[in-house]
Backbone as numpy.savetxt, mean C-alpha at the origin, in Angstrom:
# Nx Ny Nz CAx CAy CAz Cx Cy Cz
-8.20 -28.06 -11.14 -7.93 -27.38 -9.88 -8.85 -26.18 -9.73
-9.18 -25.87 -8.50 -10.03 -24.70 -8.23 -9.30 -23.43 -8.65
-10.03 -22.42 -9.14 -9.39 -21.14 -9.45 -8.64 -20.63 -8.23
-7.43 -20.13 -8.44 -6.54 -19.80 -7.33 -6.00 -18.39 -7.46
-6.04 -17.66 -6.36 -5.40 -16.35 -6.28 -4.25 -16.45 -5.29
-3.04 -16.17 -5.77 -1.86 -16.16 -4.91 -1.60 -14.71 -4.50
-1.53 -14.47 -3.20 -1.33 -13.11 -2.71 0.07 -13.01 -2.12
0.84 -12.07 -2.64 2.20 -11.83 -2.15 2.21 -10.54 -1.34
2.54 -10.65 -0.07 2.60 -9.49 0.81 3.96 -9.38 1.47
4.11 -8.35 2.26 5.36 -8.14 2.97 5.67 -6.67 3.07
6.65 -6.32 3.89 7.01 -4.91 4.04 7.70 -4.38 2.79
7.77 -3.07 2.69 8.43 -2.44 1.57 9.89 -2.88 1.49
10.39 -3.06 0.28 11.77 -3.46 0.00 12.08 -4.91 0.34
11.06 -5.73 0.56 11.29 -7.12 0.95 11.34 -8.08 -0.23
11.12 -7.60 -1.44 11.21 -8.46 -2.61 9.89 -8.96 -3.13
8.79 -8.26 -2.83 7.46 -8.69 -3.28 7.35 -8.72 -4.80
7.85 -7.67 -5.44 7.74 -7.60 -6.90 8.44 -8.78 -7.55
9.65 -9.08 -7.11 10.41 -10.19 -7.67 9.68 -11.51 -7.47
9.13 -11.70 -6.29 8.43 -12.95 -5.99 7.17 -13.09 -6.85
6.40 -12.02 -6.96 5.14 -12.07 -7.71 5.40 -12.30 -9.19
6.35 -11.54 -9.75 6.64 -11.69 -11.17 7.21 -13.08 -11.46
8.07 -13.58 -10.56 8.65 -14.90 -10.76 7.61 -16.00 -10.74
6.68 -15.93 -9.80 5.62 -16.93 -9.72 4.71 -16.85 -10.95
4.33 -15.62 -11.32 3.44 -15.45 -12.47 4.09 -15.98 -13.74
5.39 -15.75 -13.88 6.10 -16.23 -15.06 6.08 -17.76 -15.12
6.33 -18.40 -14.00 6.34 -19.86 -13.98 4.95 -20.44 -14.17
3.94 -19.75 -13.68 2.58 -20.27 -13.77 1.85 -19.83 -15.02
2.48 -18.99 -15.83 1.87 -18.55 -17.07 0.67 -17.65 -16.87
0.75 -16.73 -15.92 -0.38 -15.84 -15.64 0.10 -14.41 -15.52
-0.74 -13.53 -14.96 -0.44 -12.12 -14.85 -0.57 -11.65 -13.40
-0.15 -10.41 -13.16 -0.08 -9.86 -11.80 -1.02 -8.66 -11.67
-1.76 -8.64 -10.57 -2.57 -7.48 -10.18 -1.82 -6.76 -9.07
-1.50 -5.50 -9.27 -0.80 -4.73 -8.25 -1.80 -4.05 -7.33
-1.63 -4.27 -6.02 -2.49 -3.65 -5.02 -1.73 -2.65 -4.18
-0.71 -2.01 -4.75 0.08 -1.02 -4.04 -0.46 0.36 -4.37
-1.16 0.97 -3.44 -1.86 2.23 -3.72 -0.92 3.37 -4.07
0.32 3.33 -3.60 1.28 4.39 -3.92 1.74 4.29 -5.38
1.79 3.07 -5.89 2.29 2.88 -7.25 1.22 3.07 -8.32
0.01 3.41 -7.91 -1.05 3.68 -8.88 -0.76 4.94 -9.70
0.03 5.87 -9.14 0.12 7.21 -9.71 1.27 7.33 -10.71
0.92 7.76 -11.91 1.86 7.84 -13.02 3.07 8.71 -12.70
2.83 9.87 -12.07 3.90 10.84 -11.85 4.83 10.47 -10.71
4.45 9.49 -9.89 5.23 9.14 -8.70 6.03 7.86 -8.97
6.90 7.92 -9.95 7.60 6.71 -10.37 8.75 6.34 -9.43
9.64 7.30 -9.19 10.85 7.00 -8.42 10.52 6.85 -6.94
9.76 7.79 -6.39 9.51 7.79 -4.94 8.69 6.63 -4.43
7.97 5.94 -5.32 7.19 4.78 -4.90 7.87 3.47 -5.29
9.07 3.57 -5.87 9.82 2.39 -6.32 8.99 1.54 -7.27
8.28 2.22 -8.18 7.50 1.47 -9.16 8.44 0.60 -9.99
8.10 -0.67 -10.18 9.03 -1.58 -10.85 9.36 -1.15 -12.28
10.59 -1.42 -12.67 11.00 -1.17 -14.04 10.53 -2.33 -14.92
10.60 -2.13 -16.23 10.23 -3.20 -17.15 11.08 -4.44 -16.92
12.34 -4.25 -16.63 13.22 -5.39 -16.37 12.76 -6.17 -15.15
12.35 -5.46 -14.11 11.91 -6.12 -12.88 10.59 -6.86 -13.06
9.80 -6.47 -14.04 8.51 -7.12 -14.28 8.67 -8.45 -15.03
9.88 -8.72 -15.53 10.20 -10.00 -16.17 9.33 -10.30 -17.39
8.80 -9.26 -18.01 7.95 -9.47 -19.17 6.54 -9.93 -18.84
6.20 -9.97 -17.54 4.87 -10.41 -17.10 3.92 -9.21 -17.10
2.75 -9.33 -17.73 1.79 -8.22 -17.66 1.38 -7.92 -16.22
1.42 -6.64 -15.86 1.01 -6.16 -14.54 -0.13 -5.16 -14.72
-1.10 -5.23 -13.85 -2.26 -4.34 -13.91 -2.23 -3.36 -12.74
-2.66 -2.13 -13.00 -2.78 -1.07 -11.99 -1.42 -0.55 -11.51
-0.54 -0.33 -12.46 0.73 0.34 -12.18 0.78 1.63 -12.99
0.88 2.77 -12.30 1.02 4.05 -12.98 -0.14 4.42 -13.87
-1.36 4.07 -13.48 -2.52 4.31 -14.33 -3.34 5.52 -13.91
-3.00 6.15 -12.77 -3.79 7.28 -12.28 -3.02 8.59 -12.38
-3.77 9.68 -12.56 -3.18 11.01 -12.45 -3.26 11.45 -10.99
-2.43 12.42 -10.64 -2.33 12.84 -9.24 -3.66 13.33 -8.68
-4.48 13.94 -9.53 -5.74 14.50 -9.06 -6.79 13.44 -8.75
-6.57 12.21 -9.23 -7.53 11.14 -9.01 -7.31 10.48 -7.66
-8.39 10.07 -7.03 -8.31 9.39 -5.74 -9.03 8.06 -5.82
-8.34 7.00 -5.47 -8.93 5.68 -5.43 -8.97 5.20 -3.99
-10.13 4.74 -3.56 -10.26 4.08 -2.27 -9.99 2.60 -2.46
-9.90 1.87 -1.34 -9.75 0.42 -1.42 -10.95 -0.20 -2.13
-12.13 0.35 -1.87 -13.32 -0.17 -2.52 -13.30 0.05 -4.02
-12.81 1.22 -4.43 -12.71 1.51 -5.86 -11.75 0.53 -6.52
-10.61 0.30 -5.86 -9.65 -0.67 -6.39 -10.28 -2.05 -6.55
-10.99 -2.51 -5.52 -11.58 -3.85 -5.57 -12.59 -3.96 -6.70
-13.39 -2.91 -6.91 -14.38 -2.95 -7.98 -13.73 -3.01 -9.35
-12.61 -2.30 -9.53 -11.93 -2.30 -10.82 -11.10 -3.58 -11.01
-10.57 -4.12 -9.92 -9.71 -5.29 -10.02 -10.49 -6.59 -10.20
-11.73 -6.63 -9.71 -12.50 -7.88 -9.77 -12.68 -8.41 -11.19
-13.10 -7.60 -12.17 -13.22 -8.15 -13.51 -11.89 -8.60 -14.11
-10.81 -7.92 -13.76 -9.48 -8.36 -14.22 -9.16 -9.72 -13.62
-9.43 -9.87 -12.33 -9.20 -11.15 -11.66 -10.01 -12.25 -12.32
-11.27 -12.01 -12.58 -12.12 -13.03 -13.17 -11.64 -13.42 -14.57
-11.16 -12.45 -15.32 -10.64 -12.75 -16.65 -9.41 -13.63 -16.57
-8.50 -13.31 -15.63 -7.28 -14.11 -15.48 -7.59 -15.52 -15.01
-8.54 -15.65 -14.08 -8.90 -16.99 -13.59 -9.56 -17.81 -14.70
-10.35 -17.16 -15.52 -11.02 -17.89 -16.60 -10.02 -18.36 -17.65
-8.98 -17.56 -17.90 -8.04 -17.90 -18.97 -6.84 -18.70 -18.49
-6.45 -18.51 -17.22 -5.24 -19.17 -16.72 -5.48 -20.08 -15.51
-6.60 -19.90 -14.84 -6.89 -20.70 -13.66 -6.21 -20.20 -12.40
-5.30 -19.24 -12.55 -4.56 -18.72 -11.41 -4.17 -17.27 -11.71
-4.10 -16.45 -10.68 -3.65 -15.07 -10.80 -2.81 -14.73 -9.57
-2.02 -13.67 -9.69 -1.16 -13.24 -8.59 -1.53 -11.81 -8.22
-1.74 -11.57 -6.94 -2.01 -10.24 -6.39 -0.85 -9.86 -5.49
-0.30 -8.66 -5.66 0.86 -8.26 -4.87 0.72 -6.83 -4.42
1.23 -6.53 -3.23 1.23 -5.14 -2.77 1.51 -5.02 -1.30
1.87 -3.80 -0.91 2.13 -3.53 0.49 1.01 -2.78 1.17
-0.08 -2.49 0.43 -1.22 -1.77 1.01 -2.24 -2.79 1.49
-2.14 -3.16 2.77 -2.95 -4.26 3.30 -4.44 -4.07 3.12
-4.92 -2.84 3.30 -6.35 -2.59 3.17 -6.82 -2.86 1.74
-5.98 -2.56 0.77 -6.34 -2.78 -0.63 -6.34 -4.27 -0.97
-5.38 -5.01 -0.43 -5.38 -6.45 -0.65 -6.64 -7.07 -0.04
-6.95 -6.67 1.19 -8.13 -7.22 1.88 -9.42 -6.88 1.14
-9.45 -5.71 0.51 -10.67 -5.32 -0.20 -11.01 -6.31 -1.30
-9.98 -6.88 -1.92 -10.21 -7.84 -3.01 -10.41 -9.26 -2.49
-9.76 -9.62 -1.40 -9.84 -11.01 -0.94 -10.86 -11.22 0.19
-11.29 -10.13 0.82 -12.26 -10.25 1.91 -13.53 -9.43 1.66
-13.42 -8.37 0.90 -14.53 -7.44 0.79 -14.40 -6.36 1.85
-15.26 -5.37 1.79 -15.21 -4.23 2.70 -16.54 -4.05 3.43
-16.48 -3.46 4.60 -17.70 -3.11 5.32 -18.42 -1.99 4.57
-19.76 -2.01 4.56 -20.50 -0.91 3.93 -20.40 0.34 4.82
-19.67 1.34 4.36 -19.49 2.56 5.13 -20.21 3.71 4.42
-20.56 4.74 5.17 -21.27 5.87 4.54 -20.42 6.55 3.50
-21.08 7.09 2.49 -20.38 7.85 1.46 -19.73 9.07 2.09
-18.66 9.54 1.47 -17.97 10.69 1.99 -18.83 11.95 1.91
-18.57 12.86 2.82 -19.27 14.15 2.82 -18.24 15.22 2.42
-18.37 15.78 1.23 -17.35 16.71 0.73 -17.09 17.89 1.66
-18.15 18.43 2.26 -17.97 19.59 3.15 -17.15 19.22 4.37
-17.50 18.09 5.00 -16.77 17.65 6.20 -15.33 17.32 5.85
-15.12 16.61 4.74 -13.76 16.24 4.37 -12.91 17.46 4.06
-13.47 18.43 3.35 -12.71 19.63 3.02 -12.33 20.39 4.28
-13.25 20.44 5.25 -12.95 21.13 6.51 -11.79 20.44 7.24
-11.79 19.10 7.25 -10.70 18.36 7.90 -9.40 18.57 7.13
-9.46 18.54 5.81 -8.26 18.72 5.01 -7.67 20.12 5.17
-8.53 21.11 5.32 -8.03 22.47 5.58 -7.28 22.53 6.90
-7.82 21.85 7.92 -7.12 21.79 9.21 -5.77 21.10 9.05
-5.76 20.00 8.27 -4.51 19.28 8.06 -3.47 20.17 7.39
-3.88 20.91 6.35 -2.94 21.78 5.66 -2.43 22.90 6.56
-3.29 23.38 7.45 -2.92 24.51 8.31 -2.17 24.09 9.56
-2.55 22.93 10.13 -2.03 22.56 11.44 -1.24 21.26 11.46
-1.28 20.50 10.37 -0.59 19.21 10.36 -1.48 18.10 10.88
-0.88 16.93 11.05 -1.65 15.73 11.38 -1.93 15.57 12.88
-1.06 16.12 13.72 -1.17 15.89 15.17 -2.54 16.26 15.74
-3.10 17.44 15.44 -4.42 17.78 16.00 -5.52 16.82 15.53
-5.41 16.32 14.31 -6.41 15.39 13.81 -6.32 14.06 14.56
-5.10 13.63 14.85 -4.92 12.40 15.63 -5.49 12.56 17.03
-5.30 13.73 17.62 -5.85 13.98 18.96 -7.38 13.92 18.94
-7.98 14.50 17.90 -9.44 14.48 17.81 -9.95 13.06 17.55
-9.24 12.31 16.69 -9.64 10.93 16.43 -9.54 10.10 17.70
-8.54 10.37 18.53 -8.40 9.66 19.79 -9.60 9.91 20.69
-10.12 11.14 20.69 -11.29 11.45 21.51 -12.53 10.72 21.00
-12.66 10.63 19.69 -13.85 10.01 19.11 -13.77 8.48 19.08
-12.54 7.96 18.86 -12.43 6.53 18.58 -11.06 5.99 18.98
-10.85 5.72 20.27 -9.55 5.20 20.71 -9.21 3.84 20.10
-10.23 3.03 19.79 -9.94 1.71 19.21 -9.30 1.84 17.84
-9.82 2.73 17.02 -9.21 2.94 15.71 -7.80 3.50 15.84
-7.59 4.36 16.82 -6.26 4.94 17.02 -5.21 3.88 17.34
-5.64 2.77 17.91 -4.67 1.72 18.25 -4.19 0.97 17.01
-4.95 1.01 15.93 -4.61 0.19 14.77 -4.32 0.98 13.50
-4.73 2.24 13.44 -4.60 3.00 12.20 -3.15 3.36 11.93
-2.82 3.52 10.65 -1.50 4.01 10.25 -1.48 5.51 10.54
-0.83 5.89 11.63 -0.88 7.28 12.08 -0.06 8.23 11.21
0.73 7.68 10.31 1.50 8.52 9.40 0.82 8.68 8.05
-0.39 8.13 7.92 -1.09 8.18 6.64 -2.26 9.16 6.75
-2.10 10.39 6.25 -3.17 11.39 6.39 -4.49 10.95 5.78
-4.43 10.25 4.65 -5.67 9.81 3.99 -6.49 8.93 4.92
-5.84 7.96 5.58 -6.56 7.05 6.47 -7.12 7.81 7.68
-6.30 8.70 8.24 -6.72 9.45 9.42 -7.90 10.35 9.09
-7.81 11.06 7.96 -8.89 11.97 7.56 -10.18 11.20 7.31
-10.08 10.06 6.64 -11.28 9.27 6.35 -11.91 8.74 7.64
-11.11 8.25 8.57 -11.66 7.74 9.83 -12.34 8.84 10.62
-11.70 10.01 10.68 -12.28 11.13 11.42 -13.56 11.62 10.73
-13.54 11.63 9.41 -14.73 12.04 8.65 -15.92 11.14 9.00
-15.70 9.82 9.04 -16.80 8.90 9.35 -17.30 9.13 10.76
-16.39 9.35 11.71 -16.81 9.64 13.09 -17.71 10.87 13.13
-17.33 11.91 12.39 -18.07 13.17 12.47 -19.42 13.11 11.76
-19.49 12.40 10.62 -20.76 12.41 9.88 -21.75 11.39 10.42
-21.26 10.37 11.16 -22.18 9.37 11.71 -22.45 9.58 13.19
-21.55 10.30 13.87 -21.70 10.44 15.31 -21.33 9.18 16.06
-20.68 8.24 15.38 -20.29 6.96 15.99 -18.81 6.71 15.74
-18.16 5.95 16.61 -16.76 5.59 16.34 -16.65 4.77 15.06
-15.65 5.07 14.26 -15.39 4.33 13.03 -15.28 2.84 13.32
-14.64 2.49 14.43 -14.40 1.07 14.76 -15.70 0.30 14.95
-16.78 0.95 15.39 -18.04 0.23 15.62 -18.75 -0.09 14.31
-18.32 0.54 13.21 -18.93 0.30 11.91 -18.19 -0.77 11.12
-17.08 -1.23 11.69 -16.27 -2.22 10.98 -16.44 -3.59 11.61
-16.53 -4.59 10.77 -16.62 -5.97 11.24 -15.31 -6.68 10.89
-15.32 -7.97 10.89 -14.15 -8.74 10.49 -14.53 -9.56 9.26
-14.44 -8.95 8.08 -14.85 -9.66 6.87 -14.10 -10.98 6.72
-14.78 -11.97 6.22 -14.20 -13.29 6.03 -13.66 -13.43 4.61
-12.71 -14.34 4.44 -12.18 -14.61 3.11 -13.29 -15.03 2.16
-13.18 -14.60 0.92 -14.14 -15.03 -0.09 -14.00 -16.54 -0.30
-15.09 -17.18 -0.67 -15.14 -18.64 -0.77 -15.18 -19.13 -2.21
-15.28 -18.22 -3.17 -15.44 -18.66 -4.55 -14.14 -19.09 -5.21
-13.00 -18.75 -4.60 -11.70 -19.13 -5.15 -10.77 -19.56 -4.02
-9.75 -20.32 -4.37 -8.74 -20.70 -3.39 -7.76 -19.54 -3.21
-7.43 -19.21 -1.97 -6.50 -18.13 -1.65 -5.23 -18.73 -1.05
-4.09 -18.32 -1.57 -2.80 -18.75 -1.05 -2.00 -17.50 -0.73
-1.73 -17.28 0.55 -1.01 -16.08 0.96 0.45 -16.42 1.27
1.35 -15.60 0.73 2.77 -15.74 1.02 3.31 -14.37 1.43
3.94 -14.30 2.59 4.55 -13.06 3.06 6.07 -13.20 3.03
6.73 -12.14 2.59 8.19 -12.15 2.51 8.80 -12.00 3.90
9.61 -12.97 4.27 10.21 -13.00 5.60 11.72 -12.83 5.48
12.27 -11.85 6.19 13.71 -11.69 6.23 14.07 -10.95 7.51
15.30 -11.14 8.01 15.70 -10.53 9.29 15.52 -9.01 9.25
15.15 -8.46 10.39 14.86 -7.03 10.47 16.04 -6.18 10.02
17.24 -6.54 10.44 18.40 -5.73 10.07 18.64 -5.78 8.56
18.41 -6.94 7.96 18.56 -7.04 6.51 17.51 -6.18 5.80
16.29 -6.22 6.31 15.23 -5.40 5.73 15.60 -3.92 5.80
16.06 -3.48 6.96 16.41 -2.07 7.11 17.57 -1.70 6.20
18.52 -2.61 6.04 19.62 -2.35 5.11 19.13 -2.20 3.69
18.16 -3.02 3.30 17.59 -2.92 1.95 16.87 -1.59 1.78
16.13 -1.18 2.82 15.41 0.10 2.75 16.38 1.25 2.55
17.44 1.29 3.35 18.42 2.38 3.24 19.07 2.39 1.87
19.42 1.20 1.37 20.07 1.11 0.06 19.11 1.56 -1.05
17.84 1.21 -0.90 16.89 1.59 -1.95 16.65 3.09 -1.96
16.59 3.71 -0.78 16.44 5.17 -0.74 17.64 5.84 -1.40
18.84 5.33 -1.11 20.03 5.90 -1.75 19.95 5.76 -3.27
19.45 4.62 -3.75 19.31 4.42 -5.18 18.27 5.36 -5.77
17.16 5.57 -5.05 16.14 6.51 -5.51 16.73 7.91 -5.68
17.51 8.33 -4.69 18.13 9.66 -4.76 19.06 9.73 -5.96
19.86 8.68 -6.17 20.77 8.65 -7.31 20.02 8.67 -8.64
18.81 8.11 -8.64 18.01 8.03 -9.87 17.16 9.27 -10.13
17.23 10.25 -9.19 16.52 11.51 -9.46 15.31 11.78 -8.61
15.24 11.18 -7.40 14.06 11.40 -6.55 13.87 12.87 -6.20
14.97 13.56 -5.90 14.86 14.97 -5.53 14.23 15.77 -6.67
14.69 15.53 -7.89 14.15 16.25 -9.05 12.68 15.90 -9.27
12.33 14.62 -9.08 10.93 14.22 -9.24 10.06 14.95 -8.23
10.49 14.98 -6.97 9.72 15.65 -5.93 9.59 17.15 -6.22
10.68 17.76 -6.70 10.63 19.20 -7.01 9.61 19.49 -8.11
9.51 18.60 -9.08 8.55 18.80 -10.16 7.12 18.67 -9.68
6.92 18.06 -8.51 5.58 17.82 -8.00 5.17 18.83 -6.92
6.03 19.79 -6.62 5.71 20.81 -5.60 4.37 21.50 -5.85
4.02 21.84 -7.11 2.72 22.50 -7.32 1.53 21.64 -6.91
1.75 20.34 -6.75 0.66 19.43 -6.42 0.76 18.89 -4.99
1.62 19.48 -4.18 1.96 18.88 -2.89 0.79 18.77 -1.93
-0.27 19.57 -2.14 -1.44 19.50 -1.25 -2.36 18.33 -1.60
-2.14 17.70 -2.75 -3.01 16.60 -3.16 -2.81 15.39 -2.27
-3.87 14.63 -2.11 -3.84 13.48 -1.24 -2.76 12.47 -1.63
-2.55 12.28 -2.93 -1.59 11.28 -3.41 -0.19 11.55 -2.91
0.15 12.81 -2.65 1.52 13.16 -2.27 1.72 13.31 -0.77
0.72 12.93 0.01 0.88 12.96 1.47 1.49 11.63 1.90
2.71 11.39 1.47 3.30 10.08 1.68 4.81 10.18 1.84
5.37 9.13 2.42 6.82 9.07 2.64 7.55 9.16 1.30
8.64 9.90 1.31 9.45 10.04 0.11 9.21 11.33 -0.63
8.09 11.97 -0.33 7.76 13.27 -0.94 7.60 14.35 0.12
6.91 14.02 1.21 6.71 15.04 2.25 8.05 15.57 2.77
9.02 14.69 2.91 10.33 15.11 3.44 11.03 16.08 2.48
10.91 15.82 1.18 11.50 16.75 0.21 10.77 18.08 0.21
9.46 18.05 0.35 8.71 19.30 0.38 9.15 20.15 1.58
9.41 19.48 2.70 9.90 20.21 3.88 11.29 20.79 3.61
12.12 20.03 2.91 13.46 20.53 2.54 13.35 21.74 1.63
12.49 21.66 0.61 12.35 22.78 -0.32 11.81 24.02 0.38
11.04 23.83 1.45 10.49 24.96 2.21 11.48 25.51 3.22
12.67 24.93 3.29 13.69 25.40 4.21 13.58 24.85 5.61
12.74 23.83 5.80 12.53 23.27 7.14 13.55 22.18 7.48
14.16 21.57 6.45 15.15 20.52 6.65 16.30 20.73 5.67
17.53 20.38 6.10 18.58 20.37 5.09 18.50 19.06 4.31
19.26 18.98 3.24 19.13 17.85 2.32 19.48 16.53 3.00
20.55 16.53 3.78 20.97 15.30 4.46 19.90 14.83 5.43
19.29 15.76 6.16 18.24 15.40 7.12 17.01 14.87 6.40
16.69 15.44 5.24 15.52 14.97 4.49 15.71 13.52 4.06
16.89 13.19 3.56 17.15 11.81 3.13 17.13 10.86 4.32
17.71 11.30 5.44 17.70 10.46 6.64 16.28 10.22 7.13
15.43 11.24 7.04 14.04 11.09 7.47 13.26 10.15 6.54
13.55 10.20 5.25 12.89 9.27 4.34 13.22 7.84 4.74
14.47 7.58 5.07 14.87 6.24 5.50 14.16 5.85 6.80
14.16 6.76 7.76 13.52 6.47 9.04 12.02 6.23 8.88
11.35 7.10 8.14 9.91 6.97 7.96 9.56 5.71 7.16
10.43 5.33 6.23 10.19 4.10 5.48 10.35 2.88 6.38
11.32 2.91 7.28 11.48 1.81 8.24 10.25 1.73 9.15
9.74 2.89 9.57 8.53 2.90 10.40 7.34 2.31 9.64
7.24 2.67 8.37 6.16 2.15 7.53 6.27 0.64 7.39
7.48 0.14 7.20 7.69 -1.30 7.09 7.24 -2.03 8.35
7.51 -1.45 9.50 7.08 -2.06 10.76 5.57 -2.14 10.84
4.89 -1.09 10.39 3.43 -1.11 10.41 2.88 -2.14 9.43
3.54 -2.29 8.28 3.10 -3.31 7.32 3.22 -4.71 7.92
4.31 -4.97 8.62 4.50 -6.28 9.25 3.43 -6.52 10.30
3.13 -5.49 11.10 2.09 -5.61 12.13 0.75 -5.95 11.50
0.43 -5.29 10.38 -0.84 -5.55 9.68 -0.90 -7.02 9.25
0.15 -7.52 8.67 0.15 -8.89 8.17 0.09 -9.90 9.32
0.80 -9.63 10.39 0.88 -10.59 11.51 -0.47 -10.79 12.19
-1.39 -9.86 11.99 -2.69 -9.99 12.65 -3.51 -11.11 12.03
-3.13 -11.57 10.84 -3.89 -12.58 10.11 -3.06 -13.87 10.02
-3.48 -14.94 10.70 -2.69 -16.16 10.73 -2.66 -16.92 9.40
-3.44 -16.47 8.42 -3.47 -17.17 7.14 -2.24 -16.90 6.27
-1.44 -15.90 6.65 -0.23 -15.64 5.89 0.82 -16.69 6.20
1.47 -17.19 5.16 2.59 -18.11 5.33 3.88 -17.33 5.08
4.68 -17.17 6.14 5.90 -16.40 6.03 7.01 -17.29 5.50
7.54 -16.92 4.34 8.58 -17.71 3.68 9.78 -16.82 3.38
10.98 -17.42 3.30 12.17 -16.61 3.04 12.04 -15.81 1.75
12.39 -14.55 1.81 12.36 -13.72 0.60 13.41 -14.22 -0.38
13.17 -13.97 -1.65 14.13 -14.26 -2.72 14.37 -15.75 -2.94
13.47 -16.61 -2.45 13.60 -18.04 -2.69 12.40 -18.51 -3.51
12.46 -18.27 -4.80 11.34 -18.58 -5.67 10.97 -20.05 -5.63
11.97 -20.91 -5.53 11.67 -22.34 -5.49 10.85 -22.71 -4.26
11.12 -22.02 -3.14 10.35 -22.27 -1.92 8.92 -21.78 -2.08
8.76 -20.61 -2.68 7.43 -20.06 -2.91 6.64 -20.97 -3.85
7.31 -21.44 -4.92 6.64 -22.28 -5.89 6.23 -23.61 -5.27
7.08 -24.17 -4.43 6.78 -25.44 -3.79 5.57 -25.29 -2.87
5.48 -24.16 -2.17 4.34 -23.93 -1.29 3.06 -23.80 -2.11
3.12 -23.09 -3.22 1.94 -22.93 -4.07 1.48 -24.29 -4.59
2.40 -25.08 -5.08 2.02 -26.39 -5.65 1.41 -27.30 -4.57
1.98 -27.25 -3.39 1.45 -28.07 -2.30 0.05 -27.61 -1.90
-0.14 -26.29 -1.87 -1.45 -25.75 -1.48 -2.52 -26.00 -2.53
-2.11 -26.06 -3.78 -3.08 -26.29 -4.85 -3.46 -27.78 -4.96
């Protein structure tokens, strides 16, 4: 059989980890994690990084391997993941890629457009504005420079917004005009499976998982990370809300409610990202036999 990469996608809390680990266990292979939030060692609870039990004894790559000060782009991930992928395909004939960060998954299965290198001076100037004024003014400026990107970008992700605005400023061109539609790589067979479940069930899972995170010590984890709150890694749901609470801007109940709301918003954006690509096969979550049957049929 041709070397095969199985890609498991879906919104947060939809059961991607369970599906990926279950498939890898049955197929005798390993898992590459493409979840950019789970790369960071110190962000265990707030990113719902899988426990050893949830990994089912299957080796997983790129979980908790970065320090907060380190920054990985999608391109950096793809460059580091490619040799791991090739090793797994050579030894097992199949590998599993899983994650909710669509850009990172695409970087490995499609490649990336050649974009200009970052300009430290321009980026620092934008980041200073973000720290002083928040994200709204940056979104307004990005809208002036590149309305097309504004229609598709994750507007709650400061890293993406800052990078897009940086490219607009250093090139004098809209970010969207520098991007093409990369095609799937042809050297391996790709099988995409997206976790499908009713919206209300998904939202119920999200709320329950946030409650579990809080019970497991999310507040304490976030408090320990306050000295690092300006770092790019921590500009994310599950931490920003606690930082606002610690600063006296939100009470505790409101902070938890906002984490749930922002996570639901994030899940909607993840679904939108996946729906744009017809190659995804949406299958019921938590039905490993259905996922396995689809993989066998596709292979």
